[in-house]
PAVO-220469 format. One line per field, with one value per residue (C-alpha): residue in one letter; z, y, x; residue number from 0. Coordinates in Angstrom, 3 decimals. Each point is the difference from the previous one (the first is absolute). Layout:
% PAVO-220469
gukol: [A/...]
up: [Z/...]
north: [Y/...]
east: [X/...]
fiti: [NUM/...]
% end
This chain:
% PAVO-220469
gukol: [X/X/X/X/X/X/X/X/X/X/X/X/X/X/X/X/X/X/X/X/X/X/X/X/X/X/X/X/X/X/X/X/X/X/X/X/X/X/X/X/X/X/X/X/X/X/X/X/X/X/X/X/X/X/X/X/X/X/X/X/X/X/X/X/X/X/X/X/X/X/X/X/X/X/X/X/X/X/X/X/X/X/X/X/X/X/X/X/X/X/X/X/X/X/X/X/X/X/X/X/X/X/X/X/X/X/X/X/X/X/X/X/X/X/X/X/X/X/X/X/X/X/X/X/X/X/X/X/X/X/X/X/X/X/X/X/X/X/X/X/X/X/X/X/X/X/X/X/X/X/X/X/X/X/X/X/X/X/X/X/X/X/X/X/X/X/X/X/X/X/X/X/X/X/X/X/X/X/X/X/X/X/X/X/X/X/X/X/X/X/X/X/X/X/X/X/X/X/X/X/X/X/X/X/X/X/X/X/X/X/X/X/X/X/X/X/X/X/X/X/X/X/X/X/X/X/X/X/X/X/X/X/X/X/X/X/X/X/X/X/X/X/X/X/X/X/X/X/X/X/X/X/X/X/X/X/X/X/X/X/X/X/X/X/X/X/X/X/X/X/X/X/X/X/X/X/X/X/X/X/X/X/X/X/X/X/X/X/X/X/X/X/X/X/X/X/X/X/X/X/X/X/X/X/X/X/X/X/X/X/X/X/X/X/X/X/X/X/X/X/X/X/X/X/X/X/X/X/X/X/X/X/X/X/X/X/X/X/X/X/X/X/X/X/X/X/X/X/X/X/X/X/X/X/X/X/X/X/X]
up: [63.141/2.535/0.811/3.237/2.054/2.709/3.221/1.716/2.680/3.578/-0.534/-2.120/2.703/2.510/-2.387/0.803/3.481/0.655/-2.629/2.293/2.807/-1.473/-1.911/3.541/1.786/2.361/-0.334/2.622/1.902/-2.138/-1.033/-0.592/1.227/-1.895/0.243/-0.784/-2.594/-1.522/-3.167/-0.252/-2.737/-1.589/-0.200/-1.379/-2.222/-1.496/0.365/1.684/3.807/-0.703/2.432/3.082/1.641/-1.511/3.567/0.990/-2.685/0.339/-3.689/-2.843/-3.222/-1.219/2.517/0.244/-3.835/0.731/2.429/-2.552/-2.114/2.253/1.205/-3.262/-1.340/2.856/-0.222/-3.330/0.526/2.523/-1.763/-3.045/2.283/0.958/-1.344/-1.520/2.403/3.202/-2.481/-0.482/3.303/1.272/-2.265/1.235/3.465/-1.101/-1.127/1.786/3.792/-0.241/-2.200/-2.435/0.045/-2.920/1.043/0.130/-1.833/0.877/-1.973/-2.813/0.876/1.522/-2.552/-2.660/2.559/-0.208/-3.865/-0.123/1.902/-1.580/-3.533/-2.704/-3.154/-3.449/-1.169/2.880/-1.677/-3.757/1.708/2.238/-2.866/-1.250/-3.675/-0.379/1.806/-2.672/-2.760/2.815/0.670/-3.875/-0.471/2.763/-0.215/-2.970/-1.898/0.446/3.887/-0.386/0.540/-2.503/0.340/-1.306/0.091/2.292/0.906/2.197/-0.478/0.784/-2.253/-3.144/1.383/-3.484/1.994/-2.920/-2.250/2.831/0.172/2.801/2.872/0.905/3.417/0.314/2.485/0.505/-0.769/3.197/3.007/1.135/0.661/-1.469/-2.704/-2.297/-1.424/-3.283/-0.951/-1.657/-1.430/3.111/1.659/-1.971/2.019/-1.579/2.412/3.021/-1.385/-1.612/3.703/1.346/-1.999/0.314/3.806/-0.387/-2.174/2.607/2.835/1.354/0.580/0.563/2.546/2.270/-0.045/-0.699/-2.530/-1.948/-3.175/-0.958/0.327/-3.179/-2.319/-2.325/0.922/-2.488/-0.640/-1.198/-1.464/0.080/-1.899/3.470/0.457/1.331/0.334/-2.465/2.759/-0.039/3.419/0.521/-0.151/3.716/0.351/0.118/2.055/-0.021/2.265/-1.513/1.972/-1.799/-3.132/2.159/0.454/3.658/1.090/-2.509/1.089/-1.996/0.445/-0.372/-0.676/0.132/-0.786/1.895/3.002/-0.568/1.725/-0.058/0.732/0.364/-1.182/-0.214/-3.580/-0.225/0.415/4.098/1.382/3.469/2.731/-0.251/-0.893/-1.680/0.690/-1.796/1.525/-1.769/-2.626/1.873/-2.958/-1.261/-2.758/-2.685/-1.339/-2.739/-3.373/-1.177/3.350/-0.793/-3.183/2.311/2.217/-2.925/-1.522/3.371/0.754/-3.487/0.746/3.440/0.001/-0.813/3.663/3.390/0.527/-2.141/0.181/-3.048/-0.820/-2.499/-1.758/-1.186/-1.741/-2.544/0.393/-1.428/2.176/0.214/2.089/2.417/1.662/2.004/3.753/1.605/2.805/0.659/2.103/0.886/2.649/2.205/-0.401/3.078/-0.144/2.530/1.681/-0.189/-0.323/-3.481/-0.382/0.969/-2.208/-3.342/1.343/0.529/-4.137/-0.710/0.887/-0.086/1.312/2.366/0.931/-2.847/1.890/3.599/0.859/3.488/1.949]
north: [36.469/1.647/3.252/1.314/3.257/1.891/-0.834/0.954/2.611/0.449/2.593/-3.324/-2.497/2.331/0.419/-3.184/-0.017/2.140/-2.091/-3.474/1.249/0.674/-2.827/-2.472/2.365/1.037/4.086/1.321/-3.243/-1.797/-3.068/-2.681/-3.589/-2.750/-1.000/2.889/1.495/-2.639/1.317/3.287/0.866/-2.329/1.121/3.559/-1.615/-2.395/3.116/-2.760/-1.100/-3.468/-0.304/1.221/-2.449/0.569/0.310/3.432/1.317/0.016/1.527/-1.039/-1.504/3.493/1.905/-2.402/0.883/3.460/-0.155/-1.938/2.411/2.802/-1.754/-0.594/3.592/1.179/-2.821/1.233/3.675/-0.875/-2.163/2.104/3.160/-2.233/0.105/-3.536/-0.912/0.573/-1.376/-3.040/-0.914/0.838/-2.335/-2.542/0.891/-0.059/-3.996/-1.178/1.520/1.007/2.240/-1.582/-0.785/1.575/0.577/-3.882/-1.040/-4.037/-0.516/0.243/2.529/1.962/-0.348/1.311/3.074/0.538/-0.161/2.775/2.416/-0.785/-2.038/2.050/-1.773/1.484/-3.467/-0.036/2.577/-2.038/-3.906/1.543/1.565/-2.550/2.171/0.002/-3.084/-2.128/0.999/-0.383/-3.565/-0.839/0.763/-2.549/-2.501/0.454/1.627/-3.858/0.401/3.395/0.362/2.305/3.156/1.642/3.910/2.278/3.452/3.370/0.531/-2.974/1.754/-1.417/-3.158/-1.861/-2.383/-0.825/-1.168/-2.138/-3.707/-1.523/-0.976/2.848/1.589/4.118/0.751/3.197/-0.154/1.658/-2.047/-3.727/-0.648/1.952/-2.778/0.230/-3.363/0.115/-3.371/0.133/3.666/0.215/0.834/3.109/2.930/2.340/3.295/-2.632/-1.242/3.872/1.224/-2.779/0.742/3.711/-0.589/-2.962/2.903/2.385/-2.044/0.031/-3.928/1.539/2.583/-2.676/-2.032/1.330/-2.282/2.213/-2.132/1.260/3.983/0.346/-1.970/1.908/-1.295/-1.579/-2.232/-3.675/-2.631/-3.669/-3.501/-1.642/-3.287/-3.073/-3.066/-2.587/-0.238/4.082/-0.095/2.592/-1.730/-0.851/2.966/-1.056/2.416/-1.026/2.030/-0.036/1.404/1.012/-2.678/-2.645/-1.069/-0.957/0.182/-0.371/1.601/-1.386/1.767/-2.416/1.236/3.762/1.698/-2.619/-1.825/1.627/-3.210/0.493/-2.728/0.516/-2.408/-0.007/-0.671/-3.515/0.622/-1.317/1.292/2.722/-0.001/3.965/2.336/3.167/2.069/-3.188/-3.638/-2.234/-2.842/-2.865/-2.480/-0.968/1.489/-1.710/1.621/1.580/-1.518/3.520/0.374/-0.260/2.320/2.642/0.270/0.384/2.748/1.524/-0.290/1.726/2.634/0.480/-0.049/3.817/0.286/-1.034/-0.643/0.128/-1.581/-1.493/-1.227/-2.648/-1.247/-3.556/-0.627/-3.198/-0.285/3.326/1.897/4.095/2.589/2.014/2.575/0.243/2.038/1.414/0.593/-2.867/0.442/3.573/-1.531/-0.019/-3.601/-2.222/-3.804/-2.436/-1.087/3.017/-2.074/0.025/3.277/-0.351/-3.219/2.088/2.394/-1.228/-0.931/3.820/1.005/4.193/2.055/2.952/0.851/3.134/1.268/-0.749/1.108/-0.363/2.876]
east: [159.740/-1.457/-0.838/-0.300/-1.568/1.715/-0.102/-3.039/0.446/-0.796/-2.848/-1.219/0.826/-1.953/-2.662/-1.765/-0.321/-3.111/-1.671/0.694/-0.865/-3.286/-0.363/1.086/-2.655/2.416/-0.850/-1.652/-0.388/-2.303/1.889/-2.010/-0.044/1.051/-3.541/-1.628/2.230/2.131/1.813/-1.509/2.333/-0.912/-3.294/1.082/2.122/-2.888/-3.159/-1.651/-0.854/-0.115/3.047/-2.407/-1.965/-3.138/-1.686/1.998/-2.549/-3.856/-0.539/-1.945/1.838/-1.027/1.392/3.119/0.932/-0.740/2.882/2.211/-0.019/0.347/3.315/1.012/-0.221/1.775/3.079/0.384/0.039/2.092/2.329/0.630/0.941/3.327/3.423/0.577/2.490/-2.731/-2.855/1.947/0.857/-3.863/-1.590/2.308/-0.533/-3.967/0.418/2.413/0.270/3.545/2.129/2.039/3.943/1.019/4.239/-0.085/-3.237/-0.893/-3.422/-1.518/-2.388/3.173/1.974/-2.754/-0.578/3.690/-0.550/-2.791/2.674/3.126/-0.225/-0.809/1.239/-1.671/-0.384/-2.853/-2.169/-0.086/-0.535/-3.041/-1.021/-3.157/0.289/3.763/1.206/-1.333/2.700/2.096/-0.712/-0.492/3.363/0.812/-1.905/-2.149/-2.914/-1.807/-0.094/-1.553/-4.153/-1.254/-0.921/-3.342/0.388/1.567/-0.862/-0.033/-3.252/-2.689/-2.382/1.822/-0.140/-1.614/-2.298/-1.953/3.067/1.701/0.035/-1.494/0.576/2.719/1.274/0.647/2.562/2.333/3.775/1.083/-1.613/-1.376/-3.467/-3.259/-0.091/-2.966/-1.177/-1.779/-1.699/-3.108/-1.393/-2.646/3.161/0.480/-1.223/1.971/-0.619/0.591/3.310/1.374/-0.747/1.856/3.343/-0.577/0.698/2.486/2.028/-0.207/1.300/3.760/0.529/3.844/-1.646/-1.721/2.918/3.056/0.742/2.729/-0.394/-3.176/0.004/1.503/-2.128/-2.387/-3.142/-2.234/-2.700/0.433/-2.360/1.240/-1.234/-1.841/2.353/-2.729/0.657/-2.536/-2.148/-0.562/1.526/3.276/3.066/2.250/2.365/3.411/2.146/3.997/2.256/3.299/2.985/3.452/-1.185/-1.702/-3.465/-0.196/-3.494/-3.636/-3.458/-2.694/-3.100/-3.497/-3.135/0.399/-3.314/-1.983/1.709/3.093/3.160/3.372/2.937/3.773/2.258/3.645/1.352/-0.061/-4.140/0.595/-2.748/0.747/-1.701/-0.790/-2.626/-0.034/-3.095/-2.376/-0.263/1.464/-2.187/-1.511/0.826/3.732/0.911/2.312/3.166/-0.690/1.634/1.560/1.674/3.443/-0.389/-2.129/2.694/2.830/-1.925/-0.807/3.538/1.015/-1.960/0.962/3.736/0.399/-1.248/1.427/-3.872/-2.979/-3.340/-0.647/-3.733/-1.311/-3.138/0.408/-3.995/0.313/3.429/1.184/1.806/-0.807/1.357/-1.758/1.573/3.450/-0.351/2.667/-1.712/-2.310/-3.023/1.308/2.459/-2.700/-1.626/0.372/1.716/-1.841/2.361/2.359/2.861/-0.675/0.429/3.673/0.288/-1.326/2.100/3.148/1.576/-0.803/3.893/-0.234/2.670/-0.658/3.284/0.399/-3.298/0.072/3.798/1.130/0.411]
fiti: [0/1/2/3/4/5/6/7/8/9/10/11/12/13/14/15/16/17/18/19/20/21/22/23/24/25/26/27/28/29/30/31/32/33/34/35/36/37/38/39/40/41/42/43/44/45/46/47/48/49/50/51/52/53/54/55/56/57/58/59/60/61/62/63/64/65/66/67/68/69/70/71/72/73/74/75/76/77/78/79/80/81/82/83/84/85/86/87/88/89/90/91/92/93/94/95/96/97/98/99/100/101/102/103/104/105/106/107/108/109/110/111/112/113/114/115/116/117/118/119/120/121/122/123/124/125/126/127/128/129/130/131/132/133/134/135/136/137/138/139/140/141/142/143/144/145/146/147/148/149/150/151/152/153/154/155/156/157/158/159/160/161/162/163/164/165/166/167/168/169/170/171/172/173/174/175/176/177/178/179/180/181/182/183/184/185/186/187/188/189/190/191/192/193/194/195/196/197/198/199/200/201/202/203/204/205/206/207/208/209/210/211/212/213/214/215/216/217/218/219/220/221/222/223/224/225/226/227/228/229/230/231/232/233/234/235/236/237/238/239/240/241/242/243/244/245/246/247/248/249/250/251/252/253/254/255/256/257/258/259/260/261/262/263/264/265/266/267/268/269/270/271/272/273/274/275/276/277/278/279/280/281/282/283/284/285/286/287/288/289/290/291/292/293/294/295/296/297/298/299/300/301/302/303/304/305/306/307/308/309/310/311/312/313/314/315/316/317/318/319/320/321/322/323/324/325/326/327/328/329/330/331/332/333/334/335/336/337/338/339/340/341/342/343/344/345/346/347/348/349/350/351/352/353/354/355/356/357/358]
% end
């Protein structure tokens, strides 16, 4: 069942026009040339100056860092003032230099933008909460696939560092990124950890990316057992793109905390000639012996939704649940070549007729 919001008003549509002019540099006759200011929107969206030609500036590295931080603050403050419709369109434009087609979305990223605004399924919140989702997943595939939780709580001061078994990971339940990895006692810098966790608990992931599922999650810290390979390295992260209960594509992330690589496969483990943010590995990767079982588990979880990405780990032959996400890459990651954005979007069938009616 889909839960949809009303059709955007003319005022909402108009609200993004001056934003796009600013992002394009067309206000006051300041349009950038293709060579000078390409992807200015992406520059603002990522808070960096790396999309500009380096010889455009003569600042020192410290000067560039200062400017990058200023631009990031301006961008975040400006974005925070926008209503959801304008914010979603603005973020999309800044990354892709075009508006999303929300009436007839075709690409995966367009459909994620559409979902942010119009698909508000209450189950999204339960499955996006990194604490609550464990109970939900255990009901579907069993407790044996759930990573052990060592502690949860709203006050980082209460983390029982001395009683926790190493190694473990500290994170929050309502956001992505910012994980703190504790491998040895030397990694336990209590004041820094507490300060970091408090900052993360204040952060509104929903507000930054307008991902509806995170809006109502009661914020909490969580400590989990760290999953490692026998070598001590992080295990490969298998991410299954499940559409209407069927896994069509698999994203695999390697060496995430060293030299991050990413391969894309179809469900039969054929390597795709596509790139998504990170480069592919140079070496051939054998098909996992338990791939069929992983696909089965991912499809069991994904059968509840028209689209979801299900993340699993497979250390030492086990299969462990990582997380589910309804908005991969916040709908802002570029496929290279672009045709794969369409191919990843094609299996996801959505109905926009109840939102955008013909006049």
